[in-house]
C-alpha positions in Angstrom: 2.7 22.8 21.9 0.0 20.3 23.0 -3.2 20.5 20.9 -6.4 20.0 22.9 -9.1 18.2 20.9 -12.8 17.8 21.5 -14.4 14.7 20.2 -18.0 14.2 19.3 -19.9 11.0 18.9 -17.3 9.3 21.1 -19.0 5.9 21.3 -19.6 5.5 17.5 -17.4 3.5 15.2 -15.2 6.4 14.3 -15.5 8.3 17.6 -13.9 5.6 19.6 -11.0 5.4 17.0 -10.6 9.2 17.2 -10.3 9.2 21.0 -7.7 6.4 20.8 -5.8 8.2 18.0 -5.7 11.5 20.0 -4.3 9.6 23.0 -1.6 8.0 20.8 -0.5 11.3 19.2 2.4 12.8 21.2 1.3 16.4 20.4 -2.4 16.0 21.4 -4.7 15.5 24.3 -8.4 14.9 24.6 -10.0 18.1 25.9 -13.4 16.4 26.2 -15.4 13.7 24.5 -19.2 13.8 24.2 -21.9 11.4 23.4 -25.7 11.7 23.2 -26.2 9.6 26.4 -22.9 8.6 28.0 -24.4 7.2 31.3 -21.0 7.3 33.0 -19.2 5.4 30.1 -15.5 5.8 29.4 -13.7 5.4 26.0 -10.0 4.6 26.1 -9.9 5.9 29.6 -11.7 9.1 28.9 -14.9 9.9 30.8 -17.6 10.9 28.4 -19.7 14.1 28.7 -23.3 14.6 27.5 -23.6 16.0 24.0 -26.1 18.5 25.4 -23.1 20.2 27.2 -21.1 20.6 24.1 -21.4 24.4 24.0 -20.5 24.8 27.6 -17.5 22.4 27.2 -16.2 24.5 24.4 -16.1 27.5 26.8 -14.9 25.6 29.8 -12.1 23.4 28.3 -11.1 25.7 25.4 -10.0 23.1 22.9 -7.9 24.0 19.9 -10.0 21.9 17.6 -13.0 19.6 17.5 -13.1 16.4 15.5 -16.6 15.2 14.4 -17.8 11.9 13.0 -21.6 11.9 13.8 -24.5 12.7 11.4 -25.2 15.5 9.0 -27.6 17.4 11.3 -25.6 17.1 14.5 -22.3 17.9 12.6 -23.9 21.1 11.3 -24.9 22.1 14.8 -21.5 21.4 16.2 -20.0 23.5 13.4 -22.2 26.4 14.3 -21.3 26.1 18.0 -17.6 26.1 17.1 -18.0 29.1 14.9 -19.7 31.1 17.7 -16.9 30.5 20.2 -14.0 30.4 17.8 -12.8 26.8 17.7 -11.5 25.0 14.7 -13.7 22.3 13.3 -12.8 19.0 11.5 -15.5 16.7 10.3 -15.5 13.4 8.4 -19.2 13.2 8.4 -20.8 12.4 5.1 -24.3 12.6 3.6 -24.8 16.4 4.0 -27.6 18.1 2.1 -27.4 21.6 0.8 -28.3 23.1 4.2 -25.6 21.2 6.0 -23.0 22.1 3.5 -24.0 25.7 3.8 -23.6 25.5 7.5 -20.0 24.3 7.1 -19.4 27.1 4.6 -20.8 29.7 6.9 -18.8 28.4 9.9 -15.7 28.8 7.7 -16.3 32.5 7.7 -15.6 32.6 11.4 -13.2 29.7 12.1 -11.0 27.2 10.1 -13.2 24.3 9.0 -11.9 21.2 7.3 -14.5 18.7 5.8 -13.2 15.6 4.2 -15.2 12.4 3.2 -12.1 10.4 3.8 -8.9 11.0 5.9 -6.8 8.1 4.5 -3.7 9.5 2.8 -4.0 6.7 0.3 -7.4 7.9 -0.8 -6.1 11.3 -1.5 -3.4 9.7 -3.7 -6.1 7.7 -5.4 -8.1 10.9 -6.2 -5.0 12.4 -7.8 -4.2 9.3 -9.8 -7.8 8.8 -11.0 -7.9 12.2 -12.5 -4.7 11.5 -14.5 -6.0 8.1 -15.6 -9.2 9.6 -17.0 -7.2 12.3 -18.9 -4.9 9.7 -20.3 -7.6 7.3 -21.4 -10.3 9.3 -23.1 -13.3 7.4 -24.3 -12.7 4.4 -21.9 -15.7 3.1 -20.0 -15.6 4.0 -16.3 -17.2 2.1 -13.5 -16.9 2.8 -9.7 -17.7 0.2 -7.0 -17.6 1.0 -3.3 -18.1 -1.4 -0.4 -18.8 -0.6 3.2 -20.1 -2.2 6.4 -23.8 -2.9 6.6 -24.5 0.0 9.0 -23.4 2.8 6.6 -26.4 5.0 5.8 -25.3 7.1 2.8 -24.8 5.7 -0.7 -22.8 6.3 -2.6 -20.2 7.0 0.0 -18.7 10.5 0.4 -15.4 9.1 -0.9 -17.1 7.7 -3.9 -18.7 11.0 -4.7 -15.4 12.7 -4.3 -13.9 10.3 -6.9 -16.8 10.7 -9.2 -16.3 14.5 -9.1 -12.7 14.0 -10.0 -13.6 11.7 -12.9 -16.2 14.1 -14.3 -13.8 17.0 -14.0 -11.1 15.3 -16.2 -13.2 13.7 -18.9 -16.4 14.0 -21.0 -19.3 12.1 -19.5 -23.0 12.1 -19.9 -23.9 11.3 -16.3 -23.9 8.7 -13.5 -25.9 5.4 -13.6 -26.5 4.0 -10.2 -26.8 0.2 -10.5 -28.5 -1.6 -13.4 -31.6 -3.8 -13.6 -33.5 -5.5 -16.4 -32.7 -4.4 -19.9 -30.0 -1.8 -19.3 -27.3 -1.7 -21.9 -24.4 0.6 -21.2 -24.7 4.1 -22.7 -21.8 5.9 -24.1 -20.3 8.4 -21.7 -22.1 7.2 -18.6 -20.3 6.4 -15.3 -21.5 3.3 -13.6 -21.8 3.5 -9.8 -22.4 0.6 -7.5 -22.6 0.6 -3.7 -22.3 -2.7 -1.7 -23.1 -2.9 2.0 -22.1 -6.0 3.9 -20.7 -7.3 7.2 -18.2 -5.1 8.9 -16.1 -4.1 5.8 -14.2 -1.0 6.7 -14.2 0.6 3.2 -13.1 -0.2 -0.3 -13.2 1.9 -3.5 -12.4 0.6 -7.0 -12.4 2.6 -10.2 -12.4 0.5 -13.4 -11.4 2.0 -16.8 -11.9 -0.3 -19.8 -11.4 0.1 -23.5 -9.1 -0.7 -26.4 -8.9 -4.4 -25.3 -7.5 -3.4 -21.9 -8.6 -2.5 -18.4 -7.1 -0.5 -15.6 -8.3 -1.0 -12.0 -7.4 1.5 -9.3 -8.3 0.3 -5.8 -8.0 1.6 -2.2 -8.8 -0.7 0.6 -8.9 0.3 4.2 -8.0 -2.5 6.6 -8.6 -0.6 9.8 -10.7 2.4 10.8 -7.7 3.7 12.7 -6.2 5.0 9.4 -9.1 7.5 9.1 -8.9 8.5 12.8 -5.1 9.1 12.5 -5.7 11.3 9.4 -8.4 13.3 11.2 -6.0 14.0 14.1 -3.3 15.0 11.7 -5.8 17.4 10.2 -6.8 18.8 13.6 -3.2 19.5 14.5 -2.6 21.1 11.1 -5.7 23.4 11.2 -5.5 24.5 14.8 -4.6 28.2 14.9 -5.1 28.8 11.2 -7.1 31.7 9.8 -10.8 31.2 9.2 -11.7 29.4 6.0 -12.9 26.2 4.4 -10.1 23.6 3.9 -9.8 20.0 2.7 -7.5 17.1 3.5 -5.6 17.7 0.3 -4.3 20.9 1.9 -2.9 18.8 4.8 -1.3 16.3 2.5 0.2 18.9 0.1 1.8 20.7 3.0 
């Protein structure tokens, strides 16, 4: 069965990668691709449609799933539209506030929704390993450094926050310290968090655990955005046709 996929934000960094990844996947086809102001533009041979027609395109093209990498407000609107018409929704957008997260949860009452801050399989493996490392090294200092391109808006990254949640769930910590300046000695139990933004770096996350005269560094480095797009397409294929609910990328990997 061929899975029809709608793509939002098709001229963005990730949108272009998703269109290409759908075209490369033997079980998928692009049902439509939208952008705010396409002006006749094509991406990987696919003619773009105006984002204002998103609701109409859902009804006309009947995609099995939509993949979204846009912004928090638009992603929440797309999720609501998918919920109204019964289309599965996959998003890698980060930076949601409480209202945006609530919109995704509400959409999950009507359709399958999968939200993940990162669609790299290696990142999911890193999340699993980090939790085990923290449990095995109680009392060690923990620092997290994440690096992305200079156009990324949210800091820390969604992936960093996911790693931080895993760290806190597996150890005893007093809180997160974002950067340091002036007289700022390290406090017991704190997790140091540092966000770097430079050039066109795709994404790197490193967790450092230090104590007992030793250190452990756990690092994931993405060398091409295509890895995120391929994972998102895998997620869309996996989620299409499933019952309503809120899923995450670990569900895809585990199965």
